[in-house]
N, C-alpha and C positions, 0 to 999 in steps of 0.2 A: 810140350812147352815151346819148343822152337816153332812148331807149326802155328801156335797162337801168336807168337811175336811176328812171324812172317805175315800172317793174315792181318794183324793190326797195322804193320808197316805198309802193306799193300793198300789197305783202306785209306790210310793217310795220304799216300801218293795219289791215289785216285781222287781224293778230295781236293788236293792241291791242284792237280791237273784240271779238274772241273772248275775250280775257282778261277784259274788262269784263263780257261776258255770263256767263262762268263765275263770276266773283265775285258778280254780281247773282243768279245762279241759286243759288249756295251760301248766300247771305244772304236768300233769299226763302222759305225753308221751315225747319221744325224737326221733328225726329223724337223722339217721346217713347216710352220703353220701358214695359212693363207695371209698374204700381206707382208711376208718376210722374204728376205734374200740373204744369201751368205757367201762369204769368200773363204776359200780354204787355203791355208798357208802350210807348206810342208818344209820342215827344217828352216823356218823363218822366211821363206819366199812365197809370196802370194801367187797362186796359180791363175792363169787366164780362165775365164768362164765363170758365170754367176750361177750359184745354186739356188733354185727356186723352190716353191712349196713342194713338199713330199719327202720321201726317204732317200738318203744318199749314203753311199759307202765312202769311207775315208781310211787312210792308213792309221792304225792305232798308235798312240803314244808320241808319234813324231809329227802329228798334224794339229793345227789349231783352227777352229771355226769361228769366224767373226760374223755375227748375225746382225742384219740391219732391218729396221722397221720401215717398210715402204708406204705405210699409210700416212695420212695427212698429220703433220706435226704443227704445233702452235708454240710460238715463242714471242714474248714481249721484250722489246729492247728500247731503252731511252735514246734520244738523239738531241743534239743542240747545234744551232747554226746561227749565222748572222744573215740578215735579210739584205735586200738591195739598198735600203736606206740605213744600213749599219745598226739595226736594232737586233737585240738578242731574242731568239725564238727557240723555245724548248718544246719537244714533243715526245710522245710515247706511242710506238707502233706495235700492233699485234700482227704478226706475220704467220700466215699459213703456208707451209711448204712441204715438199716431199723429195726424197732422193730419186734421181733418175735411175731406173732399174738397169739401163744399159751401161751406166757409168759407175756401177757399184764397186767394181774392182779398182778403178782409178781413184775413187773416193777413199777406198781402204788404203791404197798406196800413198796418197798425198795428204789426206786430211785425218785419217784414222777413225776414231770413234765419233758418235753423234755429239757428244759433249764438246769435242774439239771443233766440230763443224759449227756449232752454235757460237762458241766463245771466240774462235779464231777467224771464222769466215763471215757468218751472218751478222754478228754484232758490228764489227768495223765497217762492213760494206753498207749496212743500214745507215750508219753515221755519214758516210760519204755520199750516199744517194740523197739523204735529206739535205745536205749542204748544196748539192746541185739544184734541187728543187726550190729551196728557200732563197738562193741567191738570185733567182730570176724575177722576184717580185718584192714589193715592200711588205712590211709587217701587216699593214692594213689590208693589202691585197691577199696576203696569206690567210687572213682570218675570214674575209668576206668571200674569197674565191677558194674555199677549202677543197672543193672537188677537183679544181685544176691543179692545186698543189699535190693532191694525192695521185693524180694521173702522172704528173712528172716524176714523182717519187717511185711509183710502180715501174715506170719505164726504165729509170736509172737502176733500180735495184734488180729487176729481172735481167737486164743486160749484164750486170756484174756477177750475179750468182749462177748464171747459166753455164759459164765456163768452168765452174766448180762441180758440176753435176747436180745442182740444186734447182728444183723447179718451184718458182713462186706461184702459188695458186691465188692468193688474195692477201690484201693488207687492209688494216683498219687504223684510223687515227684515234687512239684511245683518249689522248689528252693533248691539248695544244695551248701553251701559255706563253705570255710575253712579259717583258720586264716591267717592274713597278713604275718606272719613269713613263713608259708608254701608256700604262693604265691611267696614270694621272692626266696625261695629255688627252686621252680619249674622254675622260670625265669632264675636263675643262672644255673640250670642244662641244660636248653634248650640252653643257650649261650655256655656252655662248649661243648655240643654235636655238635653244629654248628661249633665251632672251631675245634673239632676233625675231623669232616667230611671234613672241609676245608684242614686240614693238610694231611689227607689221599688222597684227590684229588691232592694236590700239589705233594705228594710223587709219586703217580701213574703217574702224568704228567712228572716228572723228570725221572722216570724209563723208560717211553715210549720214551722220548727224547734220553736218553742214549742208549737204544736199537736201535733207529734209527741211531745214530752215529756209533754204532758197525756194523750195517748192511751196512751203507755207506762205512765204512772202509774196511769191507770184500769185498764189491763189487769192490772198487778201487784196493785192493790188487789182487783180482782175475783178473781184467782187466790188471793190470801190468804183472801178471804172464803169461797171454795169449799172451800179446804183446812181452814179452821176449822170449817165445817159438816160436812165429812167426818170430822174428828177427833171432833166431838161425837157423831156418829152411831155406831151399833153397829159394831164392827170397825175403829174408827179407829186403835187401837193397832197393828193389823196393817199399816196403812199406814206407821206410824213404823218398824216393824221392817223393812219392805221398803226404806224410804229409807236406813236404816242399812246394810243389806247392799249397796245400790247404791253408797253412799259408800265402803265398803271396796274395792269392785271398781274403781271409777273413780279412786280416790285412789292406787292402787298398793300399798296396805298388804297384809300377809299376813292371810289369814283366821285368826281366833283358833283356838287349839287347844282352848280350854275356853270354853264358852258358858254363862254362869250366868244363870239367869232369876230374877227376883224372885218374891215370893209371888204366887200366882195367875199362873203363867206364860202362861196363855191371854190375859191382859190386861195384860201388863207389857212394857216395852221392854227388849231384851236389854242386858246389861252385860258387857263384855269385860275379862278380866283376863289380863295377860301373866305366865304362870307363871314365866318366866325371871326377871323383875324381882322377883316376889314371893319367889322362893327366895333372891335376893341380899339 
């Protein structure tokens, strides 16, 4: 009986020791995947040196491992600023960044978790960088020269986040809006420009029409001058006779039955008499 109790106790002790060893074993190492880095803290103090991908030993129970994702992170943050002409400009930026592997320990000591980095560092610094970029230009320039606005913003944001161990890879302007007052001013300006363009078009059309009238008048005057010179020249009366005959034909009148020529029929315009009316 005592042997059975002793054997049972021995089995229990062995089980407990095995469980302790398993727990110690599981808490004595950490495995980091590719794209991850970690900082080990022993009794609340962060140790120098970054743990990279692979398996690492650590003191059990008295150490804490903070793992950081070193791959590209994306975060959208709103920003608002006043432009050079004191107009309100609102934007939303998509920021791609990653933590500098060399400065992971400093990030852990000063900023803490990734959530703290985003809320306490990236968000306010994005706001300040946008103010710097927007203050250099008017609201119209900010809209029409959006690429230059983004370049100034990238430069300001990169300089500000670099000292925090954050590397800015790229930024995108997701949305850029301006005040309703400026929107109305832009609409009114467009309407005024359209009216001005319409007025210029009408003026040009009137000028072209006037020039056409002048050209027609010049053409008519030239034709009359040539006709007068022709009539003055020898044989001019023949031209008048031809014009009279053409008028009869095109006017639909009957050709005269009697053609009476004046004295010197070779140089007189024909006169037509309707014998029917004369007889009446």
